N, C-alpha and C positions, 0 to 999 in steps of 0.2 A: 504494499499499499504506499502510495506516494505522500511525502510530507509528514509522516509520523516519525517521531523520535522515540528511542527507548525510554521507558519510564525513568525519571530522575536523571536522564542523561544529558545529551547535548542540547542544541538549540538555544534561543534567546533566553527562554525561562530558566533552563538548567544553569546557564552562565549567570543569570541574575541571582539564583539561589546560592550558587557557590561564592559569588563576591560578597553577598549579604552575610554568609556564614563566616567568611574570612574577616570581614569588618567587625563582626561581633566578637570574634575571638581576639582580634587586635585590641578592641576597646577593653575587653575583659583583662587582657594582659597588662594594659596600661594602668588599670585601677588596682591599687594595692589591696590584697585580700584583708578582710575584717581581722584584726589581731586577736579580738575576743574568741572569734570562731576558730582561728588557728590554735590559740592557746588551749581551747576546750578539746580540740582534736588530739593535741599532744597528750593531755591528761587522760583522755579516754583510751588512747593507744597503750599508755603506761598501765592503766588500770586492767586492760585486757590481759596483759602478761601476768600480773599478780596484784593482790591488794596492796595499797600504798597508804602511808599516812599523809595527812594534809601537809606536813613539813616536807616530806619527800617530794610531793608534787610542786610545792612552792619552790623548792631548791631547783627542780628540773626546769621550771618556767624561768627562773632567774638566770640559770646558766645559758638558756637559749635567748636571752636579752629581751624578755617581755618586760614592760613596765610594771611596777608594784601594783598600780591601780587595776591593770588588766588581770594580773594574777589573782588579786583579791576578789574581783568580780566573778571570775571563772570558778574559783574555789568555793565562793559563796553559793553559787548555783549548784555545784556538785554536792555541797553539804545539804542544801534544801532537797535535792533529789535522792538523798540517802546513799550516794555513791562514794562518799568519803566519810568514814566513821571510825575515829581513832579508838573508841572504846572496844568496838567489835574487832577491829584489827588486832588490838592488844590481847584480847581473850584468845583469839585464834592463834596468834604468835606464841603465846604461852603454852597452849595445848601441843602445838606442833613441835616447838623446840624442846619442850620437856620430854615428849614421847620419842622423838627421833634423834635428838642430840644429847639427851640425858641432862639438860641444864637444870640447876637449882634456882630458887627464887632470886637470889642476889644477882646472878648472872642474867636472868631473864629481865629484871628491872633495868639493869645497865644497858642491855640491848635496846630495849624499848626507848629509853631515854635518848640513846644515840640516833634512833629513828625519828626523834622529835615528838614522842608521846610525852604529854605532861606528866610530871611526877605522880600526881594522885591517881591518874588513870593507870599508869604503869604499876604502881603499888597494888591497886585494886585488882588488877588482872592477875598479878602474881599471887595475891592472896586467895584466889580461887583454886589454886593448886593444893590439893589435900595433902596434909602432913604425912599421912601413911603412904600415899602414892609417891610422895617426894622421897621418903626413906626407902621404899621398895625399889625405886629407880636407882638410888645410890647403891643399894646392895647388888643389884644386877650389874652396875658398872665395876664394882669391886670384884665380884665373882669372875667376870669376864677378864679383868686385868690380872687377877691372881693366877689364872690358868697359864698365862704367858711368862710368869715371873721365875719360874724354875726354882732353883735352890738358893735364891738370894736369902740373906739372914733376916730375922724379924724386924730388926731396926731399919734396914733398907726397905723392906716391904711397907713398914708403917709410914716412912717418909714419903714414898712414892705414891702409895694409895691415898694417904690424906692430902698430899699436894694435888693429886688429880681431882679429888672431890672439891677441894678449895677453888682450883681453877674453873671448875664448872658451876661455882656459885653456891655451894652447900656450906652451911654454917659449920664452924670449927667443932662444936660439940657434937653435931649430928655425924660429921665425918669421922671423928675419932670413935664414936660409939659403933657405928657401922663397921669400920675397919676392925676394931677389937672383936666384935661378934663374928665377923666373917673369917678372921684369922683363927679364932678359937674353933670355929666350925671346921676349919681345914686342919685342925690338929696342931697348930703352932703354939709355942710358949708366949702367952700375952702379958707377962709381967710388966713389960715396958709400957703397956697401955692402962695400967691400973690407975694412974693419975691423969685421966682424960679431962680435958677442960670441960667446963659447963656449956650448956646450949647457949 
């Protein structure tokens, strides 16, 4: 058939459509994108990877050069939408790090503070860790380490095991009690541990 052009193809109309599309793209390229929208997209990408604290998101926006007022506006919207919740983050962090890394309360609070969680929220989240569960996790850590210590003398075992628990954030009293009990259970002479410090 004469005079017909393929759909969306050549001819005057197709050329006009193409030039209009190019003009719109050039105009869009000339206009800077809304910084609030860009900052929000940055935060949503970060939150998709893993939960974050408000402070972590704020730091990410500052590193990328967004103005303070843009960061506060975006973070306020995310707060309102329930996408940023430091209390929920802290509770989840405590459960996960205690279960998988064996961390005690002190270490958990310290980690949460480094992530920008306020002291009261960090302490409250760590306090949800049951004392018996914390002690049992400490025992698991000691038993596992004892299996690899071979024939080291009791004094060396005491130092290493108590030091390990201290680094993981367990109190001195709990650490010594658990180490003493587990060494006794393993048949070691525990006279060295009779003067264990208080909780």
